[in-house]
N, C-alpha and C positions, 0 to 999 in steps of 0.2 A: 504494500499500500504506499505510497509515497506521498509526496506533496500534493498532487493533484486528487488524492483520495478524499481529502476534505470537501464536504459538499459546498462549502462557501467559495472555495477557490475558483470554481468554473464561472460562475456568475460575476465575480470579483474580477477575474481576469478579462471576461467579455466586456464588462464596463470598463476597465482600464483600457482596452484596445479601443472602444468607442471614443473615449476621451482623447487618447492620443491622435486617432484620425482627424477629429474635430480641430484639435490643437494644430495639427500640421496644416490641414486646409486654411485655417485662419491666417497661419504665419505667412503661407503662400500668398493668399489675398492681400495681406498687409504689405508684403514685399512689392507685389504688383502695384499697389497703390503709391508706395513710396518711389518706385522707379518712374511712375507717371508723372509724379509730382516733380521729381528731378528733371525730367525730360520738359515738362512745361516750364519750369524755372529757366532752363537753358535756353529753351526757344524765346522766352522774354528777354533774356539777356542778349541773345543774339540780334534780335529787332531792336533793343535800346541802342546797342553798338552800331547797327546800320542808320538809325535815325540820327545818332551823334555825328557820325562821318558825314551824312547828307547836310547837316547843319554846318559843319565845319566847311564843307565845300561851298555852301552858300555864303557864308561869312567871308570866305576868300573871295568870292566872285565880287561882293559888295565892296570889300576894301580895294580891289583892282579898279572897280567903277569910280570910287571915290579919288583914287590916285590920278586916274585919267582925267577926270573932271577938275581936279585941282592943277593939273599940269595946263589944261586948256584955258583956265581963266587966269 
């Protein structure tokens, strides 16, 4: 008769297995959400960098126009 002969061990083991499966599924879902959040953050960061570069280009264009106008007058 061993460890599994105890009548409580089989239901307890089944319950522990269900708990382990639910925990693993929840960890996987949480990891997927975390990765999605990181991806969204990276996309926002890249969009911000693009906008900043566009603004810098526009600023440079305006400065060149001002320089040309000040040379003309």
